[in-house]
DOFIZA-997471 format. One record per residue: residue in one letter; residue number from 1; x, y, z of N, C-alpha, C, CB in turn. Coordinates in steps of 0.001 Angstrom, whole numbers, plus 524288, in hexadecimal, padded with zeros to 5 digits. Glycine has a CB too. Example, Ala and Ser with C-alpha at 12.3 -4.5 7.8 and 13.67 -1.06 7.14 Angstrom:
NODE/a/1/83386/7E9C6/81E78/8300C/7EE6C/81E78/83390/7F31C/81E78/82C2C/7EE87/82356
NODE/s/2/83232/7F736/81BA8/83566/7FBDC/81BE4/83264/8001E/81EBE/83704/7FDAA/8165D
***
This chain:
NODE/m/1/BC14C/44268/707F1/BC6F5/441BA/708B4/BC6CE/44793/70DCA/BCB70/4427D/70178
NODE/l/2/BC45B/44A15/70F79/BC44B/44C55/71365/BC346/44B5D/71717/BC301/44EB1/71346
NODE/p/3/BC49F/44D0C/71C4C/BC1C8/44AE6/72283/BBD04/44B30/72267/BC2FB/44DFC/727C1
NODE/d/4/BBA46/447EA/724E9/BB5DC/447A8/7271A/BB37A/44AB8/72964/BB5BB/44520/72937
NODE/g/5/BB71F/44FC3/72CFE/BB48E/4534A/73052/BB03A/452BB/732EE/BB3CA/456BE/72E4F
NODE/v/6/BAF06/4571A/73675/BAA86/456CD/73985/BA695/45B88/7357C/BAC14/45895/740CA
NODE/s/7/BA23F/457F7/73468/B9EAB/45C46/73150/B9B21/45F8D/73664/B99C5/4589C/72C49
NODE/l/8/B9C14/464CB/7355A/B9863/4686F/73758/B9474/46A24/735B0/B99D3/46BA9/7382C
NODE/g/9/B9190/4685E/73210/B8BD0/468B6/72E2D/B8DD7/46BD4/728B7/B85EC/46D15/731B3
NODE/r/10/B88C2/46B37/72742/B87D4/46C12/721DF/B85AA/471DF/72170/B83DE/467BD/71F93
NODE/l/11/B896B/47567/71D22/B8629/47AA4/71D7F/B85F5/47B6F/717E8/B88D4/47FEB/720F3
NODE/q/12/B83F6/48071/716AD/B8303/482F0/71105/B8495/48965/71101/B7C2F/48232/70F51
NODE/g/13/B876B/48989/70D9D/B87AD/48F16/70E41/B8DBD/49024/70AB2/B8797/490F4/71586
NODE/p/14/B8DFD/4951F/708D0/B9331/49612/705B2/B9746/494FD/70AA9/B93BD/49CF3/702A8
NODE/l/15/B9CF7/49420/705E6/BA22E/4916A/70A33/BA3F7/496CA/70D8C/BA8FB/48E6D/705EC
NODE/s/16/BA30B/49D17/70B29/BA47C/49F65/70DE0/BA36E/4A0AF/7125C/BA4DA/4A165/70C5B
NODE/a/17/B9E40/49E97/713D1/B9B88/49E2C/7193D/B9CB1/49B02/71D16/B970B/49D25/718E1
NODE/l/18/BA002/495B8/71AF3/BA2EC/4936D/71E59/BA66E/496CB/72204/BA5A4/4901E/71BA0
NODE/a/19/BA8D1/499C7/721AA/BAD4A/49D71/7235A/BA9CA/4A162/727F9/BB031/4A15C/71D44
NODE/s/20/BA518/4A069/72704/BA2DB/4A480/72BA3/BA1C6/49FD4/7309D/B9BEA/4A86F/72959
NODE/l/21/B9E56/49A78/72EB2/B9E44/49820/73298/BA2AE/494C2/735F4/B9B10/49604/73169
NODE/s/22/BA521/494A1/7325D/BAAEF/49148/73450/BAF52/493E9/7335C/BAC26/48BDB/73177
NODE/p/23/BB026/4994D/7355B/BB5A8/49B11/73336/BBBDF/497EB/7336A/BB660/49FED/7361D
NODE/h/24/BBA1F/49458/738EC/BC0A0/4921A/7391D/BBE8A/48C3F/737E8/BC4E2/492E0/74040
NODE/f/25/BBB32/48A90/73435/BB76B/4851B/732D5/BBDFE/481E7/730F5/BB0D9/48626/72BE8
NODE/t/26/BBF82/47BB7/7337D/BC312/479C2/73073/BBFB4/47440/72F53/BC916/47980/7333E
NODE/g/27/BC081/472C5/72ACF/BBE51/46E14/72983/BBC53/46DEC/723B6/BBA20/46D01/72D41
NODE/a/28/BB858/46BFA/720E6/BB68D/46ACD/71B2C/BB245/46C8E/71A15/BB628/465D2/719BB
NODE/v/29/BB05E/4703B/71705/BAB27/47162/714EA/BAA9A/46EEB/71127/BA9E7/47620/713BE
NODE/r/30/BA6F2/469CB/710CC/BA594/46784/70CCB/BA01C/4693D/70A14/BA5CF/46294/70E32
NODE/i/31/BA1FB/468DF/70702/B9D34/46B3B/701B6/B9962/4673F/700AC/BA012/46C74/6FB15
NODE/h/32/B9377/466AE/700B6/B8FCB/462B3/6FF37/B8C51/465DB/6FBEC/B8CEC/45FC2/703EF
NODE/e/33/B8C8B/4643A/6F76F/B88C2/4684B/6F38C/B8748/4640B/6EE37/B8D1A/46F0F/6F0EE
NODE/p/34/B8317/4635A/6EC6F/B8073/45FB2/6E8C1/B8249/4602C/6E4E1/B7B94/45FE6/6E7F2
NODE/e/35/B8736/462E9/6E417/B8902/46416/6DE77/B9033/464D6/6DFF4/B8540/46AC9/6DB86
NODE/g/36/B921B/46222/6E50F/B972B/461EE/6E62C/B981A/4613D/6EAD5/B9990/4658E/6E4C6
NODE/t/37/B9DB8/46064/6EBE3/B9E0C/45F1B/6F107/BA5B4/462A9/6F1D1/B9CF8/4569F/6F1E1
NODE/g/38/BA614/4652D/6F5A2/BAB79/466EF/6F789/BAD4B/46748/6F96E/BAD29/468C0/6F7C9
NODE/f/39/BB19F/46A55/6FE0C/BB360/46C47/7033F/BB6DE/470F9/7024C/BB667/467E4/70680
NODE/v/40/BB61C/4723C/70685/BB87D/476B4/707F1/BBC08/474F1/70CF2/BB437/47B38/70908
NODE/l/41/BC149/4750C/70DF6/BC37C/473C4/71290/BC5F6/4787F/715A2/BC73B/46FC9/7117F
NODE/v/42/BC4CB/47805/71BE8/BC5A1/47D9F/71E31/BC8FA/47C7F/723B8/BBF4C/480F6/71F6F
NODE/q/43/BCC99/48066/723EB/BD071/47EFB/728AF/BCF95/484DF/72BE1/BD7F5/47D6F/72679
NODE/g/44/BCDA9/48476/7307D/BCD9E/48A4A/733D1/BCBAF/48FF4/7308F/BD447/48B86/735D4
NODE/g/45/BC80E/48CC1/72D2A/BC3C7/4912E/729C7/BC65E/4920C/724A4/BC2E7/497CF/72CE5
NODE/s/46/BCB42/48FCB/722E1/BCE4A/48FF5/71D4B/BCCB9/48C88/719E5/BD3CC/48F0E/71D77
NODE/p/47/BCB38/48E3D/715DA/BC923/488CF/7128A/BCFF0/486E4/710B8/BC3BF/48AB0/70B88
NODE/y/48/BD0FE/48275/70E58/BD560/47F3D/70DFA/BD55F/47F0A/70848/BD526/479CC/710FA
NODE/a/49/BD0AD/47A9D/70605/BCE58/476F3/701F7/BCA5E/47826/701B5/BCE4D/471E8/70264
NODE/a/50/BC86F/475ED/6FB5B/BC357/47561/6FA6A/BC4C8/47248/6F5EB/BBFBC/47A5C/6F9D8
NODE/a/51/BBED9/46E0A/6F42E/BBD73/46D60/6EEC5/BB7F8/46DBC/6EDA3/BBF37/4689D/6ECED
NODE/i/52/BB4A1/46D69/6EAD1/BB007/46B75/6E981/BAF3F/46962/6E41E/BACAC/46F02/6EA79
NODE/e/53/BAB39/465BE/6E455/BA98F/4635F/6DF26/BA38A/46701/6DF24/BA90E/45B68/6DF3E
NODE/d/54/BA29B/46996/6D964/B9D20/46B05/6D874/B9C1D/467DD/6D41E/B9BEF/470F2/6D777
NODE/t/55/B9A2F/462E7/6D3A0/B993E/4612C/6D040/B93F9/4634B/6CC86/B9987/45CEC/6D202
NODE/g/56/B9117/467B5/6CEFF/B8DA6/46AED/6CC94/B9121/46D23/6C836/B8B1D/46F10/6D060
NODE/k/57/B94A5/47040/6C913/B98FD/472BE/6C589/B9CA9/46EA7/6C42B/B9C23/4776D/6C848
NODE/g/58/B9DCF/46A75/6C369/BA295/46899/6C227/BA727/4695E/6C39A/BA316/46904/6BED6
NODE/l/59/BA804/46B8A/6C96A/BABB8/46E83/6CB9B/BAE4D/46A81/6CF81/BA963/473AE/6CE1B
NODE/l/60/BB24E/469FD/6CEEF/BB7F0/4683B/6D3D8/BBA5D/46A96/6D4EE/BBBD7/46518/6D36D
NODE/l/61/BB982/46D8E/6D78E/BBEE9/47240/6DA13/BC146/470CC/6E01E/BBBED/479AF/6DB11
NODE/s/62/BC5AF/47293/6E0E4/BC7EF/4720C/6E5DC/BCA86/47702/6E71E/BCB96/46D90/6E623
NODE/g/63/BCDB8/4763B/6EBA7/BD0B3/47B7C/6EBED/BCE46/4801A/6ECF5/BD315/47C88/6E792
NODE/d/64/BD2C9/48452/6E9E1/BCE68/48A5E/6E985/BCB54/48BE7/6E5EC/BD0BF/48F28/6E97C
NODE/e/65/BC9F3/48742/6E32C/BC58B/487D6/6DE77/BC12D/484F8/6E145/BC72C/484CD/6D803
NODE/a/66/BBFCC/48215/6E575/BBCB0/47FF0/6E773/BBC52/482CB/6EB58/BBD38/47B7B/6E7EA
NODE/y/67/BBEF1/485E7/6EE53/BBE6D/48840/6F1BD/BB9B0/48E11/6F13B/BC3D5/488E4/6F2BD
NODE/r/68/BBC7C/49167/6EB2B/BBA80/493CC/6EA4C/BB54E/49416/6E904/BBC99/494B6/6E8B8
NODE/h/69/BB38F/48F4F/6E5C1/BAE03/48BEC/6E2B3/BAAF3/48C1D/6E86A/BAF51/483C6/6DF95
NODE/l/70/BAD1A/48AEE/6ECCE/BA8F2/488BC/6F157/BA7E2/48FD5/6F374/BACA8/48311/6F785
NODE/l/71/BAB3E/4934C/6F2A0/BAA22/49710/6F66A/BA721/49C05/6F3E3/BAF5B/498A5/6F911
NODE/d/72/BA587/499E5/6EDC4/BA397/49D8E/6E9E7/B9C58/49A08/6EB0D/BA7CF/49D08/6E21D
NODE/r/73/B9BFF/49692/6EC14/B97C4/493EB/6EB34/B937D/49680/6F0AE/B9981/48D00/6EB11
NODE/p/74/B8F67/49910/6F02E/B8C20/49C4A/6F3C0/B8A6F/498FC/6F93E/B86C7/49E1F/6F062
NODE/s/75/B8A7A/49337/6F82A/B8945/48F42/6FB72/B87DA/48A2B/6FAA2/B8660/4909B/6FDAC
NODE/f/76/B8BF2/4861A/6FD76/B8AF0/48041/6FDCF/B89C8/47E60/7024E/B8ED0/47D55/6FC4D
NODE/n/77/B892D/47744/70219/B8834/4755D/70783/B8D5E/47322/7085C/B834D/47132/70857
NODE/y/78/B8D69/47281/70D48/B9377/47197/70EB2/B9471/46EE5/71596/B96C0/4788D/70E14
NODE/e/79/B9672/46C5F/715F9/B9888/46A89/71B8E/B9C53/46BCE/71DD7/B995A/4665A/71C0E
NODE/l/80/B9C10/46C95/722D8/BA1EE/46E28/724CF/BA35C/46A3C/7270B/BA2D1/472B6/7287C
NODE/i/81/BA86C/46843/72780/BAB72/46464/728DA/BAF4C/465CD/72BB0/BAD01/461EF/72538
NODE/a/82/BAEB7/4660A/73241/BB373/46754/7349E/BB938/46472/734BE/BB1F9/467AB/7390A
NODE/y/83/BBD96/4645F/73447/BC1D2/46223/7352D/BC515/46334/73AC9/BC47A/46365/730E4
NODE/t/84/BC71B/45EFB/73BF0/BCB60/45F8E/74045/BD0B0/461B6/73CCA/BCC9E/45910/743B1
NODE/a/85/BD48E/4622B/74035/BD913/463F5/73DD3/BDB63/45F60/73BE9/BDC87/466FB/74136
NODE/e/86/BDAE6/45B39/73D47/BDBBB/45689/738C0/BD994/45569/734EE/BDB76/4528F/739E4
NODE/e/87/BD507/45499/73474/BD1C9/454B3/73048/BD30E/45AD5/72D2A/BCB7E/453BD/73294
NODE/t/88/BD3CA/45E22/72E4F/BD670/4636B/72AF3/BDAEE/46093/72798/BD996/468E2/72F84
NODE/e/89/BDEB0/45ED5/729DA/BE31C/45CC7/72790/BE2D7/459D1/7228C/BE53E/459CF/72B02
NODE/v/90/BDF52/456B0/7254B/BDCCD/451E5/72093/BDB85/4553F/71B9A/BD624/44E53/722C1
NODE/a/91/BD79C/45907/71D24/BD500/45B24/71746/BD839/45EEF/7156F/BCF0B/45DD3/7176C
NODE/r/92/BDCF3/46190/718C7/BE111/464E2/71622/BE4C1/4615F/712A0/BE488/467F8/71A83
NODE/e/93/BE50F/45B83/7133E/BE7D8/45875/71111/BE433/455E5/70B57/BE99D/4548B/715A7
NODE/v/94/BDFBB/45442/70C7C/BDC99/45440/706CB/BDC2F/456F4/704FF/BD8BE/45345/705CB
NODE/a/95/BDBB7/45F01/704C9/BDBCF/4617D/702B8/BDF71/461D9/6FF94/BDAF4/463C7/70495
NODE/r/96/BE460/461A3/70162/BE918/461EA/6FE69/BE96C/45E8A/6FC39/BED2F/46282/7004B
NODE/e/97/BE892/457CD/6FAB8/BE780/454AC/6F865/BE4CF/455E4/6F282/BE52F/4523D/6FBB6
NODE/t/98/BDFAC/4577A/6F539/BDCDA/45778/6F100/BDCA1/45DD6/6ECA5/BD759/455B6/6F3A3
NODE/g/99/BE06C/460D8/6EF69/BE13F/46667/6ECDA/BDE31/46833/6EC5C/BE315/4675D/6E8E8
NODE/c/100/BDAC4/468C5/6F1DE/BD542/46C50/6F28C/BD833/471DB/6F61D/BCF37/4681A/6F71D
NODE/r/101/BDB54/47220/6F6C5/BDD63/4760F/6FA4B/BDCF6/47C3E/6F8F2/BE2D3/474C2/6FADF
NODE/i/102/BDA9C/47F2E/6FAE0/BD9EB/48562/6F9AD/BDF0F/488BC/6FAF9/BD4F1/487E1/6FD65
NODE/s/103/BE017/48B78/6F6EA/BE4D8/48E9C/6F6D4/BE3CE/49368/6FA5C/BE663/4904B/6F0FC
NODE/e/104/BE674/4959C/6FD7C/BE5D0/49ACE/70091/BE5D6/49E61/6FBB4/BEAD9/49C47/70550
NODE/g/105/BE4F2/49F63/6F645/BE233/4A27D/6F3C4/BDC82/4A18C/6F31F/BE45E/4A2E6/6EFAD
NODE/g/106/BDBE6/49B9B/6F333/BD6C5/49A83/6F26B/BD283/49DD4/6F6E3/BD680/4942F/6F2CB
NODE/i/107/BD67E/49B6D/6FBB0/BD248/49E64/6FF45/BD121/4A2FF/6FF0E/BD312/49E56/703CF
NODE/n/108/BD636/4A638/6FE37/BD5E0/4ACC9/6FE3A/BD205/4AE2F/6FABE/BDB30/4AFF0/6FC68
NODE/a/109/BD29C/4AB64/6F6BF/BCE43/4AE33/6F21F/BC8F6/4AC80/6F213/BCFDB/4AD16/6EC31
NODE/a/110/BC5DD/4A8DB/6F4BA/BC133/4A771/6F772/BC12B/4A771/6FC30/BBF91/4A358/6F66E
NODE/a/111/BC219/4ACB8/6FF41/BC195/4ABE2/7056F/BBDF5/4A8C0/70765/BC09B/4B04C/70819
NODE/w/112/BBDD3/4A5DC/70C13/BBBBD/4A3DB/70F3D/BB8D0/4A77C/713AA/BBF2C/4A0C2/710A6
NODE/t/113/BB51D/4A862/7129A/BB315/4AE36/714CB/BAEBD/4AD78/718AE/BB0A7/4B22A/70FF0
NODE/p/114/BAD71/4AF8E/71C41/BA93D/4B02B/720F8/BA51C/4B125/71DA0/BAA14/4B4FD/725B1
NODE/s/115/BA0B1/4B09F/71E7C/B9CCF/4B41A/71CFA/B9960/4B679/720CF/B99EF/4B1CF/719A3
NODE/a/116/B94A5/4B869/71F3D/B9180/4BB76/72213/B8F93/4B95F/7283A/B8D12/4BC40/71E80
NODE/g/117/B9052/4B424/7278A/B8EC2/4B1A2/72D5E/B9150/4B2F8/7315E/B8F25/4AC55/72DDE
NODE/t/118/B96FB/4B3F5/72F83/B9B00/4B4A9/7350D/B98E8/4BAC6/73824/BA325/4B557/732A4
NODE/g/119/B97AE/4BCC5/73357/B95F5/4C2C0/73676/B91BD/4C31D/73A2B/B9420/4C6F7/7328E
NODE/r/120/B8D49/4C01F/73840/B8857/4BC54/73B29/B8A4B/4BA81/7404E/B8699/4B686/73794
NODE/l/121/B8E7E/4B6BE/7402F/B9017/4B440/74575/B930A/4B848/749E5/B943A/4AF66/743FF
NODE/d/122/B9586/4BD62/7469D/B9860/4C0C4/749DF/B9414/4C363/74D68/B9BD0/4C4DD/74686
NODE/q/123/B8F4B/4C4E7/74901/B8C8C/4C7D8/74A47/B889F/4C6A9/75049/B8A40/4C86F/7458B
NODE/i/124/B8907/4C053/750C2/B871A/4BF53/75677/B8B09/4BE75/75992/B839A/4BAFC/75732
NODE/a/125/B8FE9/4BE03/758B3/B92E0/4BD8C/75BBF/B94FA/4C3B4/75E21/B9662/4BA0F/75951
NODE/r/126/B939E/4C750/75B20/B9524/4CDD5/75E68/B915B/4CFCC/760E0/B969E/4D2E2/75AD0
NODE/q/127/B8B0E/4CCC2/760F7/B874A/4CE64/76492/B8A5F/4CCD5/7696F/B8177/4CBC6/763DC
NODE/p/128/B875A/4D1BF/76DCC/B8965/4D1D8/772BC/B8774/4CBFE/775E9/B8740/4D776/77593
NODE/g/129/B8C8F/4CAA6/7786F/B8B75/4C64B/77D87/B8BA2/4BFFD/77881/B82AF/4C7EB/781FD
NODE/v/130/B8DD2/4C220/77358/B8F32/4BC6D/77189/B93F1/4B9BB/77395/B8FE1/4BC59/76BEA
NODE/i/131/B93A0/4B572/7759A/B99B6/4B20D/77600/B9C0D/4AF40/76F26/B9846/4AB47/77B4C
NODE/a/132/B9706/4AC90/76E65/B9B1B/4AAF8/768E5/B93EE/4A921/76761/BA272/4A43F/7696C
NODE/v/133/B9611/4A75F/761E9/B92C1/4A761/75DD4/B944C/4A24B/75A68/B9323/4ACC3/75AD9
NODE/s/134/B9263/49F4C/7583A/B92E5/49A9D/7565C/B8E8E/4983A/7510D/B927D/497A2/75B62
NODE/v/135/B9134/4968F/74BAC/B8D61/494A9/7488C/B8FB1/48EC3/747C3/B8C7A/4984C/7432D
NODE/f/136/B8BEF/48ABD/749B7/B8D5E/486CD/74B33/B8AA3/4824A/7483F/B8CEE/486F9/75036
NODE/h/137/B8B90/47D91/7464C/B88ED/47AEB/743DC/B8A85/473C6/74514/B89A6/47D5F/73E62
NODE/e/138/B84DF/472AD/747A9/B87A5/46BE7/74838/B8ADA/46A58/74DC2/B8CF3/46AEC/742F2
NODE/g/139/B8A0C/46F8E/75097/B8DEB/46F75/7561F/B938A/471CE/75339/B8EF9/467D2/75965
NODE/f/140/B9385/4746A/74F13/B9991/47638/74F13/B9A3A/47AEF/74DAD/B9D06/4736E/74BC1
NODE/a/141/B9D26/47EEC/74F11/B9E08/4840A/7503A/B9F9F/48546/748B9/BA39D/48503/755FE
NODE/l/142/B9E11/48872/7471D/B9F3E/48903/7403D/BA0A8/48E81/741A7/B9964/4880F/73ABB
NODE/q/143/B9FFE/49270/74397/BA21A/498B0/7450B/B9FF5/49986/74A96/B9F7B/49DFD/7409D
NODE/s/144/BA35C/49C11/74D2A/BA413/49D88/75302/BA4A1/4A2D6/75482/BA87A/49B2E/75511
NODE/l/145/BA321/4A64F/755C7/BA609/4AB63/758E5/BA4C8/4AC6E/75D84/BA559/4B04B/756C3
NODE/g/146/BA940/4AD83/75FBA/BA7E3/4AEC3/765C0/BAC82/4AA0D/768EB/B9FCC/4AD39/7675C
NODE/s/147/BA937/4AA4D/76E08/BAE33/4A6A3/77176/BA9DB/4A265/77427/BB2AD/4AB13/7777D
NODE/a/148/BAAF7/49E9C/77315/BA965/49902/77487/BAA2D/49426/770FD/BA414/4991E/77578
NODE/d/149/BA97F/48FA1/774D7/BAABE/48A64/772A2/BA7C9/48884/76CD9/BA924/48661/7772C
NODE/f/150/BA911/489AF/769E0/BA3A6/489D0/76650/BA3AC/485A8/7649C/BA2CD/48D86/761D9
NODE/e/151/BA797/4823B/76424/BA5E9/47C7C/76367/BA18E/478E7/766A0/BAA77/479DF/76414
NODE/h/152/BA3B3/47B7B/76CEC/B9F41/478FF/76F99/B99AA/47B91/76FF5/BA0E9/4782F/774B3
NODE/v/153/B9A61/47FF8/76ED7/B95D8/48390/76E2F/B9169/4816A/7691E/B9898/489C4/76CB8
NODE/a/154/B93E5/4820C/76353/B9037/47EFF/76095/B8F18/47922/760F7/B914F/47FC3/75C1C
NODE/a/155/B9166/4763A/7645F/B90D9/47101/763FE/B8A87/47124/7697E/B983B/46D27/765BD
NODE/v/156/B8BB7/4744D/76D91/B8618/47590/771B1/B823A/477CA/76D75/B8728/47B02/77775
NODE/a/157/B833B/47AC4/76A6D/B8033/47EFA/767B0/B7D18/47AC8/7645E/B83F4/483DE/76415
NODE/e/158/B7E72/47840/76120/B7B7D/47459/75E1B/B7871/46E91/75F08/B7E9A/4737B/75B1D
NODE/d/159/B79D9/46E05/7645B/B77EA/46B82/767F7/B71F7/46E94/76AD3/B7CC2/46ACD/76B95
NODE/l/160/B7413/472C3/76BC0/B6E23/47788/76E02/B6A25/47760/76A0D/B6FAF/47F2C/76E74
NODE/l/161/B6C78/4782C/7649C/B6AB0/479E8/75F81/B667D/474B4/75D73/B7070/47B0C/75B41
NODE/r/162/B68EE/470DE/75FCB/B65C1/46B9B/75D3E/B6088/46ABE/76018/B6956/465BF/75DF2
NODE/a/163/B61AC/46C0F/7652A/B5F2A/46AED/768B7/B59EF/47023/767BC/B6329/46A9A/76E1A
NODE/g/164/B5BBB/474A3/767EE/B573A/47838/7673E/B5419/4775A/7628F/B58F3/47D8D/76722
NODE/t/165/B578F/475BA/75EF4/B5305/47613/75949/B4FBB/4700D/75994/B574B/4768D/751A9
NODE/s/166/B51BD/46CB2/75D44/B4D3D/4678F/75EB0/B4A36/46891/761CF/B4EEC/462A4/760CE
NODE/i/167/B4AA0/46CFF/764D8/B45F8/46DEC/768F2/B4339/470B9/765A4/B46FA/470E8/76EA1
NODE/t/168/B4496/47748/762E7/B41B5/4788C/75FD9/B3E3F/47572/75B7B/B442E/47B3D/75E7E
NODE/t/169/B4128/4729E/759A8/B3D2C/46DBA/7556C/B3880/46B16/757BA/B40C9/4680F/7539B
NODE/d/170/B3998/46848/75D84/B37B4/46441/7608A/B3263/467C3/761B5/B3BCA/46225/765CE
NODE/i/171/B3196/46D89/76468/B2D06/470F6/7654E/B2C00/47553/76361/B2C8E/47201/7694E
NODE/e/172/B2D82/4727F/75D5D/B2B6B/47626/7596A/B2BC6/47C22/75877/B2708/4757E/759C0
NODE/m/173/B2EEE/47CF4/75A3D/B315E/4840B/75AF3/B3405/4856B/755C3/B36F2/48529/76076
NODE/g/174/B3501/48181/750C5/B35A4/484F8/74E1B/B3CE9/48589/74C7C/B32B0/4895D/7512C
NODE/d/175/B4008/486B4/74932/B456A/4865B/74869/B471D/489E0/74D71/B4767/4887F/74253
NODE/l/176/B4BBC/48811/74F54/B4E28/48AEE/75351/B5215/49007/750E2/B517A/48696/756BB
NODE/s/177/B5085/4935A/75338/B54D3/49816/751C3/B58D9/49901/754DB/B52B6/49D25/75184
NODE/q/178/B575A/4983C/75A77/B5C9B/49AE7/75E7D/B5A8D/498C0/76383/B5D68/4A2C1/75EED
NODE/m/179/B5FC3/494F8/765F1/B5EB5/49502/76A74/B61DC/4969D/76E94/B5D76/49164/76B0F
NODE/i/180/B622B/49714/77375/B648A/49AB9/7767C/B62F3/497AF/77BC9/B627E/4A108/7758D
NODE/l/181/B686C/497C3/77E01/B6953/495D1/78337/B6D32/49A7E/78650/B6C45/48F98/782C0
NODE/e/182/B697F/49B1E/789F6/B6B28/49F36/78E77/B6CAE/49DC9/79361/B6752/4A27F/78FA7
NODE/t/183/B71E6/49F58/7947A/B726E/49EAF/79B63/B751C/4A3A7/79DC0/B76A2/4990C/79D60
NODE/p/184/B7695/4A2F0/7A296/B7833/4A894/7A43B/B7D5C/4AADC/7A296/B7846/4A8E3/7A9D8
NODE/a/185/B8066/4A704/79F53/B8510/4A62C/79D91/B83E4/4A952/79870/B86DF/4A01D/79D4C
NODE/g/186/B8047/4A888/7949D/B80BE/4A8B4/78FA1/B7C50/4A63E/78CAF/B854F/4A6A1/78E74
NODE/k/187/B7C37/4A83C/7883C/B78D2/4A552/7834E/B7AD5/4A1A7/780D2/B776D/4A863/77F1D
NODE/l/188/B78F5/49FB1/77E9B/B7A10/49B66/777D7/B75E4/49D24/773FA/B78B7/4932A/7787A
NODE/i/189/B764E/49E6C/771BC/B72B0/49E41/76D1B/B73C8/49A01/7680A/B72D9/4A3F2/76AE4
NODE/i/190/B6F60/49664/76734/B7106/49308/7628F/B6BF8/4939D/75DCA/B71E6/48C24/764E4
NODE/a/191/B6D42/494DD/758B3/B6B49/495AF/75456/B6CA4/49346/75009/B6B88/4999A/753A5
NODE/p/192/B682A/49025/74D3C/B692D/48F76/74735/B6BD4/493B8/7446B/B6435/48EBD/74461
NODE/y/193/B6F5C/491EC/7422C/B7055/49643/73CC5/B7153/4944C/737A2/B7543/499D8/73D67
NODE/g/194/B6E07/493AF/7343C/B6D21/491A3/72FFA/B6EC2/48B03/72FAA/B6FDB/49523/72C57
NODE/d/195/B71BA/48913/72E26/B737F/483C1/72FB5/B772C/48330/73346/B7537/48121/72BE5
NODE/l/196/B7844/48642/736CA/B7CED/48744/73BBB/B7962/48796/73FBC/B811F/48D0F/73B9F
NODE/s/197/B7C32/489D5/743CB/B78EE/48C59/74831/B7DB6/4916F/74B0A/B76C3/48680/74D6C
NODE/l/198/B7ABF/493D3/74EF9/B7E89/495C4/75140/B7DF6/495DE/756FF/B7F5F/49A41/74F36
NODE/c/199/B818D/49723/758D9/B8284/497D0/75ED2/B8479/49D3E/76082/B86AD/493C2/760B7
NODE/i/200/B8274/49E79/7656B/B84A9/4A34A/76871/B84A3/4A32B/76D45/B8268/4A7B1/76793
NODE/l/201/B873D/4A3EA/76F51/B8965/4A468/7757A/B89BA/4AAF9/77579/B907A/4A0D3/776E5
NODE/t/202/B87A2/4AB4F/779DD/B871E/4B2AE/77CEA/B87CB/4B1DB/782D7/B7F90/4B68C/77C1F
NODE/k/203/B87CB/4B5F9/783E1/B8824/4B7BD/78A22/B8297/4B85F/78C1F/B8B68/4BDAF/78B1D
NODE/s/204/B82E0/4B934/79181/B7D40/4B7F2/79252/B79C6/4BD17/79236/B7C8A/4B4F7/797CF
NODE/d/205/B7C56/4C2E6/790FD/B79BE/4C629/78F7A/B791E/4C7DF/788EF/B7B68/4C979/79282
NODE/a/206/B7B43/4C2FD/785B2/B7A6E/4C41E/78015/B7446/4C659/77D6B/B7BDD/4BEBA/77D93
NODE/n/207/B746C/4C957/77C0E/B6FD8/4CBFA/778E7/B6DC0/4C757/77568/B71EE/4D163/77504
NODE/l/208/B698E/4C3CC/7765F/B6929/4C165/773E9/B6497/4C1BD/76DD7/B691B/4BE86/77775
NODE/g/209/B6213/4C5B4/76F64/B5FF8/4C79E/76BA6/B63C2/4CA29/765DE/B5CF4/4CB44/76E87
NODE/l/210/B6825/4CBD3/766F9/B6A22/4CD34/76285/B6D7E/4C8D4/76157/B6C98/4D23C/7629E
NODE/i/211/B6E49/4C544/763EB/B716B/4BFA5/761CF/B6EBD/4BCA0/75EF9/B7338/4BBEB/765CE
NODE/r/212/B682F/4BE2D/75F6C/B65A4/4B8D4/75D1A/B61FD/4BB30/75933/B623E/4B4BC/761B4
NODE/l/213/B6447/4C0E0/75724/B621A/4C393/7536E/B6671/4C332/74FB3/B603B/4C8ED/754F6
NODE/s/214/B6C02/4C2AA/7504D/B6ED7/4C0D5/74D75/B6F37/4BB07/74B81/B722D/4C245/74F3F
NODE/i/215/B6D84/4B82B/74F7A/B6E4F/4B346/74D35/B6AB3/4B0BA/7495D/B6EC4/4B032/750EF
NODE/r/216/B6407/4B43F/74ABE/B60CA/4B440/7477A/B61E3/4B61A/741A6/B5D74/4B69B/749AA
NODE/g/217/B660C/4BB5E/7414F/B67FC/4BC9A/73CAD/B6B79/4B956/738A8/B6A32/4C051/73DCE
NODE/m/218/B6F31/4B677/73D78/B71DA/4B173/73B78/B6E8F/4AD86/737BA/B7383/4AE41/74062
NODE/q/219/B6A79/4AB7A/73B7B/B6705/4A91D/73959/B6360/4A9F0/73400/B64E1/4A8ED/73CBC
NODE/d/220/B616C/4AD70/733F4/B5E97/4B176/72F92/B630D/4B0E5/72A00/B5E49/4B951/73288
NODE/n/221/B67BB/4B041/72B76/B6BD9/4B101/7258B/B6D88/4AC8D/725EC/B712A/4B58F/724E7
NODE/s/222/B6D52/4A761/72983/B7036/4A1FB/7270F/B6E14/49F33/72354/B7103/49E06/72A9A
NODE/g/223/B6950/4A0D2/71FF8/B67B0/49DEC/71AE8/B6B3F/4A053/716B4/B6135/49EAD/71957
***
């Protein structure tokens, strides 16, 4: 009954971590688990509807109960589905008709709070010479800090990352850890980050050593 939207990829982790990855996300978080399925609908980073069927526990929850149940779970598999403004209106109508709306009290009682991932991204953004930093997946920017055309940068970075991964595989160099493109005007650094990827735009005089150290710290803690 919900709109198809555009899939941004499948992820794994707690629901609260999504606020760090995409604080202004609009669309659906579709839960895919062996013991059940469900969804959370979000607009501009604010969840407004939820439902979950947990066949393992014999639960069928909606609204506030479903939302709190999902927030209490330490981790699950989910898919991010981006919605347009028109699709969001359709999703809101579906939520109203099916009684899945989350009340204001439900949101406040179990807040959609960022995880430590935001702090790690901010640590890179504060490095001297960094213009912008973004976490992206399948060419879509999920979280970004700084000043840049993040949609365009994420799409280009995805293409470069795939090309770099293909090259390192072909010449048997092992797994790709970072890529650096450098011009007189600045640098672009791209790196895998768990199931996601990072890209950093810097000025030409940025200290690459400090930035690469920060990236490695994020990569080491991505699992």
